[in-house]
C-alpha positions in Angstrom: -24.5 -0.5 1.2 -24.6 3.3 0.8 -21.6 5.8 1.1 -22.5 9.8 1.8 -18.6 10.6 2.8 -17.4 13.2 0.2 -16.3 11.0 -3.0 -14.4 14.0 -5.0 -11.8 15.3 -2.1 -11.3 12.0 -1.1 -8.0 9.2 -1.1 -7.8 6.0 -1.0 -4.2 4.7 -0.4 -3.2 1.1 -0.4 0.0 -0.8 -0.9 0.3 -4.3 -1.4 2.4 -5.5 1.5 5.5 -7.6 -0.5 4.0 -7.5 -3.9 6.8 -7.5 -6.7 6.6 -5.3 -9.8 6.6 -8.8 -12.1 4.1 -10.1 -10.7 1.5 -7.2 -10.7 2.5 -6.9 -14.6 1.8 -11.0 -15.0 -1.5 -11.1 -12.7 -5.0 -10.8 -14.4 -6.0 -8.0 -12.6 -8.9 -5.8 -14.4 -9.7 -3.7 -11.3 -6.8 -2.7 -9.6 -5.2 -2.0 -13.6 -7.8 0.4 -14.1 -6.8 3.0 -11.8 -4.2 4.4 -14.0 -1.0 3.7 -15.9 1.3 0.9 -14.2 4.6 2.7 -13.7 7.8 0.2 -12.6 9.1 2.3 -9.0 11.2 1.7 -6.9 10.6 1.4 -2.9 11.9 4.2 -0.2 12.4 0.9 1.6 13.2 -2.9 2.0 10.7 -3.7 4.2 7.0 -2.7 5.6 8.1 -0.4 8.6 10.6 1.7 7.1 8.9 1.8 3.7 5.8 3.1 5.1 7.1 5.6 7.3 8.3 7.4 4.2 5.7 7.2 2.0 3.8 8.8 5.1 6.2 11.5 5.0 5.5 12.0 1.2 8.5 9.7 -0.1 6.2 7.2 -2.6 7.5 4.8 -4.9 9.3 6.5 -7.6 10.8 6.5 -11.4 14.3 8.3 -10.8 15.2 9.1 -14.1 11.8 11.2 -14.9 11.9 14.4 -14.3 8.1 14.1 -13.5 6.3 15.2 -10.9 4.4 12.2 -8.8 6.0 9.5 -10.9 9.1 10.7 -9.6 8.5 12.0 -5.6 12.4 13.5 -5.9 11.0 15.8 -8.7 7.2 16.4 -6.9 4.9 14.7 -4.3 1.7 13.3 -4.1 1.0 14.4 -0.5 4.3 17.0 0.2 4.7 17.6 3.7 5.3 21.6 4.5 8.8 22.8 5.5 10.1 19.2 5.8 13.7 18.6 4.2 13.0 21.4 1.1 10.5 24.1 -0.1 9.9 22.0 -3.2 9.3 22.8 -6.8 5.3 23.8 -6.2 5.0 20.9 -8.5 3.3 18.8 -5.5 -0.2 17.8 -5.9 -1.3 18.1 -2.5 0.6 20.3 0.4 -0.1 18.9 4.1 1.0 20.1 7.6 1.8 18.0 10.5 3.8 14.7 12.2 2.6 12.7 8.6 0.3 12.9 6.0 -2.3 11.0 8.1 -2.0 13.9 10.5 -1.8 16.8 7.6 -5.4 15.3 6.3 -6.7 14.8 9.8 -5.9 18.7 10.0 -7.9 19.8 7.3 -11.2 18.1 8.4 -10.6 14.8 7.1 -11.8 11.7 8.9 -8.7 9.3 8.7 -9.5 5.7 8.9 -6.8 3.1 8.1 -6.2 -0.8 8.3 -3.2 -2.6 8.3 -2.7 -6.1 8.0 1.1 -6.9 9.0 2.3 -7.4 12.2 4.3 -3.4 12.0 1.1 -2.1 12.5 0.2 -4.0 15.3 -1.7 -1.1 17.7 -0.1 -3.6 20.6 3.3 -2.5 20.0 5.0 0.4 20.8 6.4 0.6 17.3 3.5 -0.2 16.0 2.2 2.8 17.0 4.3 5.2 14.8 2.4 4.4 11.9 -1.4 3.5 13.6 -1.8 6.2 16.4 -2.3 9.2 14.3 -5.7 7.5 12.5 -8.6 8.9 14.2 -9.8 4.7 13.7 -7.2 2.0 12.8 -7.6 -2.0 12.5 -5.4 -4.7 12.7 -7.2 -7.9 12.2 -3.8 -9.9 13.7 -2.7 -12.1 10.2 -1.6 -11.2 7.2 -4.7 -13.1 5.3 -8.0 -10.8 6.4 -8.8 -8.7 3.5 -12.3 -8.9 3.6 -12.3 -8.4 7.2 -10.5 -5.2 6.9 -12.9 -4.5 3.3 -15.8 -4.8 5.4 -14.8 -2.1 8.6 -13.1 0.0 5.7 -16.8 0.0 4.3 -18.6 0.4 8.2 -17.0 3.2 8.8 -17.3 4.7 5.2 -21.5 4.4 5.9 -21.1 6.8 9.1 -19.6 9.6 8.1 -20.1 12.7 5.5 -16.8 14.2 5.9 -13.5 13.8 3.1 -11.8 10.9 4.0 -7.9 10.0 3.9 -8.3 5.8 3.9 -5.1 3.8 4.0 -5.1 -0.4 3.4 -2.2 -2.3 3.8 -3.5 -5.9 2.2 -0.9 -9.2 3.4 -2.0 -11.5 1.1 0.5 -10.8 -1.0 3.2 -10.7 1.6 5.0 -14.4 2.8 3.5 -17.1 3.3 1.5 -15.8 0.1 -1.4 -17.2 1.4 -5.4 -16.1 1.6 -8.4 -17.8 3.3 -9.7 -20.5 0.6 -6.7 -21.2 -1.1 -6.3 -24.4 -2.6 -2.9 -24.6 -0.4 -1.8 -24.5 3.2 -0.9 -21.3 5.5 2.0 -23.8 7.1 4.3 -24.0 4.6 6.6 -21.2 3.5 8.0 -21.5 0.0 10.0 -17.9 1.1 12.2 -17.9 3.9 15.8 -16.5 4.3 18.8 -19.0 4.0 16.2 -22.0 4.3 17.4 -24.9 2.4 13.7 -25.7 1.4 12.0 -22.7 -0.6 10.6 -23.1 -3.8 10.8 -19.5 -6.3 7.6 -21.4 -8.5 5.7 -21.3 -5.7 6.7 -18.0 -4.9 5.3 -17.3 -8.1 2.5 -19.0 -8.2 1.3 -18.0 -4.6 1.8 -14.6 -4.8 0.1 -13.9 -8.0 -3.2 -15.8 -7.3 -2.9 -13.5 -3.9 -3.1 -10.7 -6.2 -6.0 -11.7 -8.4 -7.8 -12.6 -5.3 -7.1 -9.1 -4.0 -8.5 -8.0 -7.3 -11.8 -9.9 -7.3 -12.6 -8.4 -3.7 -11.5 -5.1 -3.9 -13.6 -3.8 -7.0 -16.2 -1.8 -4.5 -13.7 0.2 -2.6 -12.7 1.2 -5.8 -15.3 2.7 -6.7 -16.2 4.1 -3.9 -13.3 6.7 -4.5 -13.6 6.5 -8.0 -14.6 10.5 -8.5 -11.5 10.9 -5.9 -7.7 10.1 -5.6 -6.4 6.8 -5.8 -3.0 5.5 -4.5 -2.0 1.5 -5.4 2.1 0.8 -4.7 3.9 -2.3 -3.2 6.4 -1.1 -0.1 8.8 -3.4 -1.7 8.9 -6.8 -3.0 11.1 -10.2 -2.5 13.7 -12.1 -3.8 13.1 -15.1 -4.9 16.4 -17.2 -5.0 18.2 -13.9 -7.4 21.7 -13.9 -6.4 21.0 -17.0 -3.9 18.8 -13.9 -2.2 15.1 -14.6 -0.1 12.5 -12.5 1.0 13.1 -8.8 1.8 14.9 -6.2 4.5 18.0 -6.3 2.0 18.9 -4.0 -0.3 18.2 -5.9 -4.1 16.8 -5.2 -6.9 13.8 -7.3 -6.9 13.1 -6.3 -3.0 13.1 -2.6 -4.1 11.2 -2.6 -7.4 7.8 -2.1 -6.7 4.4 -1.7 -9.4 2.9 1.5 -8.6 -0.3 3.6 -10.4 -2.6 6.1 -8.8 -5.1 8.5 -10.6 -5.3 11.9 -8.7 -8.1 14.6 -8.3 -8.3 17.9 -7.7 -8.8 18.2 -4.0 
């Protein structure tokens, strides 16, 4: 499929839902890892909605001790909302005006398209509308393991525009129960349930890594389409796998907040 959108001015933002930093570091994922240097960052929230709400106003994961823009959004944001919080240090990559970065890109004439896999992105729910309403087009597949459908939907919209694009993709295969279409295990058993006596840290580790490697095998075409533009890839949070007796996310723990961060920025 041939794309006519303006790739050098366009932006791709991908979140690997619940992907732990150690999973990402150990995985064989050459397509995703080619985007840029891997940073061990701290997420702005411990669950999907809170973290994405923060990232959608510029608070992407960061490394607090570093006085470097983009790696540390407190020092300089990739996307800075004009007039929000404090004026900034003139170290932002791009300044946007609006309710959030989606609205900000739309005001600049971008086509804004997005797809979210996990339930917080369901546009039929009032909560989901807070994350999805500002997109020109949004697709919610209805489960956590529909990456191929999401990629097909995004490709169709990229093929029908000549405008610059802000594209957002939340990928759910790395979210519990860690499953992808065609996986050699069933979706019924979830090895990571809070307060359960039937959890399995080894299964979590193996399955989430396999899911990430599956994602990497599918996503190369989308990454290539944006290779001349800006690409940001991170997780919104991680999961606990028995550390300190804790499981899953929605709690403040180092393994929940520790996430991968990679980016490649183009002049916009």
